[in-house]
DRENFIPA-497129 format. One record per atom (N, C-alpha, C): atom name; x, y, z; residue in one letter. Coordinates in Angstrom, 2 decimals. Atoms other than C-alpha are relative to their C-alpha. Example, Ala and Ser with C-alpha at 12.3 -4.5 7.8 and 13.67 -1.06 7.14 Angstrom:
% DRENFIPA-497129
+----+---------+---------+---------+---+
:  a :      xx :      yy :      zz : r :
+----+---------+---------+---------+---+
:  N :    0.89 :   -1.19 :    0.00 : A :
: CA :   12.30 :   -4.50 :    7.80 : A :
:  C :    0.90 :    1.20 :    0.00 : A :
:  N :   -0.82 :   -1.19 :   -0.06 : S :
: CA :   13.67 :   -1.06 :    7.14 : S :
:  C :   -0.77 :    1.09 :    0.73 : S :
+----+---------+---------+---------+---+
This chain:
% DRENFIPA-497129
+----+---------+---------+---------+---+
:  a :      xx :      yy :      zz : r :
+----+---------+---------+---------+---+
:  N :    0.12 :    0.79 :   -0.88 : M :
: CA :   34.71 :   21.06 :  -47.96 : M :
:  C :    2.04 :   -0.59 :    0.80 : M :
:  N :   -1.14 :    0.47 :   -0.21 : S :
: CA :   38.56 :   20.61 :  -46.89 : S :
:  C :    0.26 :    0.43 :    1.54 : S :
:  N :   -0.30 :    0.43 :   -0.93 : K :
: CA :   38.91 :   19.37 :  -43.71 : K :
:  C :    1.27 :   -0.86 :    0.07 : K :
:  N :   -1.24 :    1.03 :   -0.12 : Q :
: CA :   42.09 :   17.85 :  -42.13 : Q :
:  C :   -0.35 :   -1.01 :    1.13 : Q :
:  N :    0.16 :    0.71 :   -1.56 : V :
: CA :   42.06 :   15.06 :  -39.77 : V :
:  C :    1.36 :   -0.53 :    0.36 : V :
:  N :   -1.36 :   -0.14 :   -0.16 : A :
: CA :   45.08 :   14.47 :  -38.03 : A :
:  C :   -0.42 :   -1.79 :    0.26 : A :
:  N :   -0.09 :    1.34 :   -0.13 : F :
: CA :   46.08 :   10.43 :  -37.70 : F :
:  C :    1.65 :   -0.26 :    0.40 : F :
:  N :   -1.60 :    0.66 :   -0.57 : R :
: CA :   49.14 :    9.25 :  -35.48 : R :
:  C :    0.06 :   -1.66 :   -0.35 : R :
:  N :    0.13 :    1.26 :    0.42 : P :
: CA :   49.75 :    5.92 :  -37.38 : P :
:  C :    0.50 :   -0.73 :    1.31 : P :
:  N :   -0.72 :    1.18 :   -0.99 : T :
: CA :   51.07 :    2.93 :  -34.89 : T :
:  C :    1.35 :   -0.33 :   -1.09 : T :
:  N :   -0.96 :    0.57 :    0.86 : E :
: CA :   53.97 :    1.14 :  -35.99 : E :
:  C :   -0.51 :   -0.95 :   -1.08 : E :
:  N :    0.88 :    1.06 :    0.62 : E :
: CA :   51.37 :   -1.61 :  -37.08 : E :
:  C :   -0.48 :    0.63 :   -1.39 : E :
:  N :    0.97 :   -0.91 :    1.00 : D :
: CA :   49.36 :    1.16 :  -39.17 : D :
:  C :    1.22 :    0.20 :   -1.24 : D :
:  N :   -1.23 :   -0.39 :    0.69 : A :
: CA :   52.65 :    2.47 :  -40.85 : A :
:  C :    0.56 :   -0.56 :   -0.70 : A :
:  N :    0.38 :    1.16 :    0.74 : R :
: CA :   52.86 :   -1.04 :  -41.71 : R :
:  C :   -0.18 :   -0.38 :   -1.03 : R :
:  N :    1.34 :    0.41 :    1.48 : I :
: CA :   50.26 :   -1.73 :  -43.78 : I :
:  C :   -0.34 :    1.27 :   -0.88 : I :
:  N :   -0.05 :   -0.91 :    0.99 : L :
: CA :   50.14 :    1.62 :  -45.13 : L :
:  C :    1.10 :    0.01 :   -1.23 : L :
:  N :   -0.97 :    0.36 :    1.02 : G :
: CA :   53.51 :    1.04 :  -46.70 : G :
:  C :   -0.45 :   -0.88 :   -0.66 : G :
:  N :    0.36 :    1.18 :    1.28 : E :
: CA :   52.64 :   -2.33 :  -48.13 : E :
:  C :   -1.43 :    0.53 :   -0.77 : E :
:  N :    1.29 :   -0.86 :    0.88 : Q :
: CA :   49.25 :   -0.39 :  -49.36 : Q :
:  C :   -0.02 :    0.60 :   -1.22 : Q :
:  N :    0.05 :   -1.93 :    0.86 : Q :
: CA :   50.49 :    2.50 :  -51.17 : Q :
:  C :    1.03 :   -0.76 :   -0.71 : Q :
:  N :   -0.07 :    0.00 :    1.50 : A :
: CA :   50.70 :    2.20 :  -54.77 : A :
:  C :    1.36 :    0.63 :   -0.33 : A :
:  N :   -0.33 :   -0.99 :    0.31 : E :
: CA :   53.61 :    3.54 :  -56.61 : E :
:  C :   -0.66 :    1.64 :   -0.61 : E :
:  N :    0.66 :   -0.66 :    0.64 : G :
: CA :   52.74 :    7.09 :  -57.26 : G :
:  C :   -0.91 :    0.81 :    1.29 : G :
:  N :    0.85 :   -0.24 :   -0.91 : E :
: CA :   50.54 :    7.03 :  -54.26 : E :
:  C :    0.19 :    0.79 :    1.30 : E :
:  N :   -0.49 :   -0.43 :   -1.17 : S :
: CA :   50.30 :    9.12 :  -51.23 : S :
:  C :   -0.46 :   -0.88 :    1.08 : S :
:  N :    0.41 :    0.77 :   -0.71 : Q :
: CA :   49.64 :    7.77 :  -47.80 : Q :
:  C :   -1.53 :    0.21 :    0.14 : Q :
:  N :    1.40 :   -0.49 :   -0.04 : S :
: CA :   46.23 :   10.06 :  -47.95 : S :
:  C :   -0.55 :   -0.84 :   -1.23 : S :
:  N :    1.01 :    0.98 :    1.21 : D :
: CA :   45.19 :    7.95 :  -51.18 : D :
:  C :   -0.30 :   -1.28 :    0.51 : D :
:  N :    0.11 :    1.23 :   -1.20 : V :
: CA :   45.43 :    4.83 :  -48.83 : V :
:  C :   -0.93 :   -0.01 :    0.56 : V :
:  N :    1.48 :   -0.07 :   -0.99 : L :
: CA :   43.01 :    6.11 :  -46.42 : L :
:  C :   -0.86 :    0.30 :   -0.37 : L :
:  N :    1.60 :   -0.40 :    1.29 : R :
: CA :   40.58 :    7.44 :  -48.92 : R :
:  C :   -0.35 :   -1.58 :   -0.20 : R :
:  N :   -0.15 :    1.60 :    0.55 : R :
: CA :   41.03 :    3.69 :  -50.40 : R :
:  C :   -0.64 :   -0.51 :    1.18 : R :
:  N :    0.04 :    0.57 :   -1.46 : A :
: CA :   40.67 :    2.54 :  -46.89 : A :
:  C :   -1.71 :    0.25 :    0.22 : A :
:  N :    1.08 :   -0.18 :   -0.25 : L :
: CA :   37.52 :    4.42 :  -46.25 : L :
:  C :   -1.25 :   -0.29 :   -1.03 : L :
:  N :    1.04 :    0.49 :    1.13 : R :
: CA :   35.89 :    3.64 :  -49.48 : R :
:  C :   -0.29 :   -1.25 :    0.45 : R :
:  N :   -0.18 :    1.60 :   -0.70 : L :
: CA :   36.30 :   -0.15 :  -48.63 : L :
:  C :   -0.71 :    0.00 :    1.45 : L :
:  N :    0.54 :    0.08 :   -1.30 : L :
: CA :   34.96 :    0.62 :  -45.03 : L :
:  C :   -1.58 :    0.03 :   -0.15 : L :
:  N :    1.25 :   -0.33 :    0.29 : E :
: CA :   31.84 :    2.18 :  -46.77 : E :
:  C :   -0.74 :   -1.17 :   -1.05 : E :
:  N :    0.36 :    1.40 :    0.70 : Q :
: CA :   31.58 :   -0.79 :  -49.13 : Q :
:  C :   -0.56 :   -1.11 :    0.76 : Q :
:  N :    0.51 :    1.31 :   -0.76 : K :
: CA :   31.57 :   -3.45 :  -46.53 : K :
:  C :   -1.40 :    0.30 :    1.02 : K :
:  N :    0.85 :   -0.12 :   -0.26 : A :
: CA :   28.98 :   -1.52 :  -44.91 : A :
:  C :   -1.22 :   -0.26 :   -0.21 : A :
:  N :    1.13 :   -0.13 :    0.47 : W :
: CA :   26.68 :   -1.19 :  -47.01 : W :
:  C :   -0.43 :   -1.57 :   -0.59 : W :
:  N :    0.11 :    1.51 :    0.08 : T :
: CA :   26.97 :   -4.93 :  -47.80 : T :
:  C :   -0.74 :   -0.78 :    0.53 : T :
:  N :    0.22 :    0.24 :   -1.17 : E :
: CA :   26.82 :   -5.76 :  -44.74 : E :
:  C :   -1.76 :    0.42 :   -0.13 : E :
:  N :    1.22 :    0.11 :    0.28 : K :
: CA :   23.12 :   -4.30 :  -44.92 : K :
:  C :   -0.55 :   -0.48 :   -0.81 : K :
:  N :    0.73 :    0.03 :    0.92 : A :
: CA :   22.02 :   -5.26 :  -47.75 : A :
:  C :    0.26 :   -1.39 :    0.12 : A :
:  N :    0.29 :    1.96 :   -0.75 : H :
: CA :   22.55 :   -9.31 :  -46.35 : H :
:  C :   -0.79 :    0.48 :    0.58 : H :
:  N :    0.96 :    0.00 :   -0.50 : L :
: CA :   20.80 :   -8.19 :  -43.91 : L :
:  C :   -1.78 :   -0.11 :   -0.40 : L :
:  N :    0.98 :   -0.08 :    0.71 : D :
: CA :   17.96 :   -7.02 :  -46.15 : D :
:  C :   -0.11 :   -1.04 :   -0.90 : D :
:  N :    0.30 :    1.35 :    0.61 : M :
: CA :   18.12 :   -9.96 :  -48.15 : M :
:  C :   -0.67 :   -1.08 :    1.01 : M :
:  N :    0.79 :    0.86 :   -0.54 : Y :
: CA :   17.57 :  -12.25 :  -45.21 : Y :
:  C :   -1.24 :    0.32 :    0.50 : Y :
:  N :    1.55 :   -0.01 :   -0.14 : R :
: CA :   14.73 :  -10.45 :  -44.02 : R :
:  C :   -1.01 :    0.34 :   -1.04 : R :
:  N :    0.88 :    0.16 :    1.01 : L :
: CA :   13.13 :  -10.33 :  -47.33 : L :
:  C :   -0.25 :   -1.40 :   -0.52 : L :
:  N :    0.18 :    1.06 :    0.95 : K :
: CA :   13.78 :  -13.80 :  -48.40 : K :
:  C :   -1.31 :   -0.87 :   -0.24 : K :
:  N :    1.22 :    0.67 :    0.01 : R :
: CA :   10.18 :  -15.03 :  -47.76 : R :
:  C :   -0.66 :    0.58 :   -0.74 : R :
:  N :    0.89 :   -1.11 :    0.85 : E :
: CA :    8.95 :  -12.15 :  -49.60 : E :
:  C :   -0.20 :   -0.49 :   -1.50 : E :
:  N :    0.54 :    0.39 :    1.46 : D :
: CA :    6.75 :  -13.29 :  -52.90 : D :
:  C :   -0.29 :    1.06 :   -0.82 : D :
:  N :   -0.05 :   -1.07 :    0.91 : L :
: CA :    6.61 :  -11.09 :  -55.86 : L :
:  C :   -0.94 :   -0.67 :   -1.09 : L :
:  N :    0.86 :    0.56 :    0.95 : S :
: CA :    5.38 :  -13.44 :  -58.17 : S :
:  C :   -1.27 :    0.28 :   -0.34 : S :
:  N :    1.45 :   -0.52 :   -0.24 : D :
: CA :    1.82 :  -12.28 :  -57.66 : D :
:  C :   -0.32 :    1.13 :   -0.64 : D :
:  N :    0.36 :   -1.16 :    0.71 : E :
: CA :    2.18 :   -8.76 :  -58.62 : E :
:  C :    0.27 :    0.34 :   -1.11 : E :
:  N :   -0.40 :   -0.42 :    1.31 : P :
: CA :    2.64 :   -6.89 :  -62.04 : P :
:  C :    1.47 :    0.38 :   -0.19 : P :
:  N :   -0.98 :   -0.31 :   -0.30 : D :
: CA :    5.84 :   -6.26 :  -63.11 : D :
:  C :    0.25 :    1.53 :   -0.62 : D :
:  N :   -0.01 :   -1.31 :    0.23 : D :
: CA :    6.77 :   -2.34 :  -63.27 : D :
:  C :    0.92 :    0.25 :   -1.25 : D :
:  N :   -1.17 :   -0.32 :    1.35 : W :
: CA :    9.40 :   -2.55 :  -66.12 : W :
:  C :   -0.05 :   -1.16 :   -1.19 : W :
:  N :    0.07 :    1.31 :    0.86 : G :
: CA :    9.14 :   -5.25 :  -69.14 : G :
:  C :    0.62 :    0.70 :   -1.30 : G :
:  N :   -0.76 :   -0.63 :    1.72 : Y :
: CA :   10.21 :   -4.91 :  -73.16 : Y :
:  C :   -1.02 :    0.02 :   -0.98 : Y :
:  N :    0.86 :   -0.17 :    1.29 : G :
: CA :    8.51 :   -3.57 :  -75.99 : G :
:  C :    0.10 :   -0.91 :   -1.44 : G :
:  N :    0.09 :    0.80 :    1.17 : P :
: CA :    7.84 :   -5.02 :  -79.60 : P :
:  C :    1.60 :    0.10 :   -0.59 : P :
:  N :   -1.20 :   -0.06 :    1.11 : E :
: CA :   11.20 :   -3.96 :  -80.56 : E :
:  C :    1.26 :   -0.20 :    0.91 : E :
:  N :   -0.96 :   -0.21 :   -1.08 : G :
: CA :   12.92 :   -4.95 :  -77.33 : G :
:  C :    0.45 :    1.18 :    0.89 : G :
:  N :   -0.66 :   -1.25 :   -0.54 : E :
: CA :   13.40 :   -1.71 :  -76.02 : E :
:  C :   -0.61 :    0.15 :    1.72 : E :
:  N :    0.40 :    0.22 :   -1.49 : I :
: CA :   12.79 :   -1.39 :  -72.09 : I :
:  C :   -0.94 :    0.76 :    0.05 : I :
:  N :    0.64 :   -0.86 :   -0.09 : V :
: CA :    9.51 :    0.04 :  -71.13 : V :
:  C :   -0.84 :   -0.11 :    1.44 : V :
:  N :    0.45 :   -0.07 :   -1.49 : D :
: CA :    7.76 :    1.52 :  -68.06 : D :
:  C :   -1.67 :   -0.77 :   -0.15 : D :
:  N :    1.62 :    1.02 :   -0.05 : L :
: CA :    4.39 :   -1.23 :  -67.39 : L :
:  C :   -0.92 :    0.64 :    1.23 : L :
:  N :    1.08 :   -0.51 :   -0.90 : R :
: CA :    3.00 :    1.27 :  -64.41 : R :
:  C :   -0.74 :    0.50 :   -0.26 : R :
:  N :    1.68 :   -0.55 :    0.67 : G :
: CA :    0.22 :    2.67 :  -66.35 : G :
:  C :   -0.64 :   -1.16 :   -0.70 : G :
:  N :    1.05 :    1.31 :    0.69 : S :
: CA :   -0.66 :   -0.67 :  -68.02 : S :
:  C :   -1.17 :   -0.23 :    0.80 : S :
:  N :    1.39 :    0.20 :   -0.79 : E :
: CA :   -4.22 :   -1.77 :  -67.31 : E :
:  C :    0.35 :   -1.17 :    0.99 : E :
:  N :   -0.39 :    1.11 :   -0.67 : A :
: CA :   -2.78 :   -5.10 :  -65.60 : A :
:  C :    0.21 :    0.93 :    1.22 : A :
:  N :   -0.29 :   -0.41 :   -1.33 : H :
: CA :   -1.21 :   -3.01 :  -63.10 : H :
:  C :   -0.70 :    1.50 :    0.36 : H :
:  N :    0.97 :   -1.07 :   -0.40 : R :
: CA :   -3.95 :    0.02 :  -62.66 : R :
:  C :   -0.84 :   -1.20 :    0.58 : R :
:  N :    1.17 :    1.31 :   -0.44 : R :
: CA :   -6.33 :   -3.61 :  -62.05 : R :
:  C :    0.72 :   -0.05 :    1.21 : R :
:  N :   -0.49 :    0.46 :   -1.38 : F :
: CA :   -4.06 :   -4.58 :  -59.19 : F :
:  C :    0.30 :    1.11 :    0.87 : F :
:  N :   -0.26 :   -1.26 :   -1.09 : S :
: CA :   -3.03 :   -1.19 :  -57.78 : S :
:  C :   -1.73 :    0.07 :    0.61 : S :
:  N :    1.49 :   -0.67 :   -0.43 : S :
: CA :   -7.01 :   -0.54 :  -57.30 : S :
:  C :   -0.45 :   -1.01 :    0.67 : S :
:  N :    0.64 :    0.89 :   -0.56 : L :
: CA :   -7.56 :   -3.75 :  -55.26 : L :
:  C :    0.25 :    0.39 :    1.20 : L :
:  N :   -0.39 :   -0.37 :   -1.65 : P :
: CA :   -8.24 :   -3.39 :  -51.51 : P :
:  C :    1.16 :   -0.51 :    0.83 : P :
:  N :   -1.49 :    0.40 :   -0.90 : P :
: CA :   -5.19 :   -3.69 :  -49.25 : P :
:  C :   -0.61 :   -1.46 :    0.65 : P :
:  N :    0.41 :    1.37 :   -0.15 : G :
: CA :   -5.15 :   -7.60 :  -48.72 : G :
:  C :   -0.43 :   -1.04 :   -0.50 : G :
:  N :    0.59 :    1.14 :    0.62 : A :
: CA :   -6.68 :   -8.68 :  -51.33 : A :
:  C :    0.77 :   -0.18 :   -1.57 : A :
:  N :   -1.44 :    0.55 :    0.80 : Q :
: CA :   -3.20 :   -8.91 :  -53.36 : Q :
:  C :    0.63 :   -1.03 :    0.07 : Q :
+----+---------+---------+---------+---+
């Protein structure tokens, strides 16, 4: 999927590109880095909204899905008896 995107930088854009361009890096590389940062910023903003939305959620009464075995290894607890008992309760009883 090699599509080309036309970009006509303003003087300010060209200045920023020049300042952010590392040795051996093309302007396209700088723009790719900027796109990744933009994507990361959007992901972080969504995560913050989710954290705010879920800030009062209390999971302390629910059984853990993961835990540690006798040798300290990570184990899947979703098949455990406590997890089955909790999952079989009627809605609202949890």
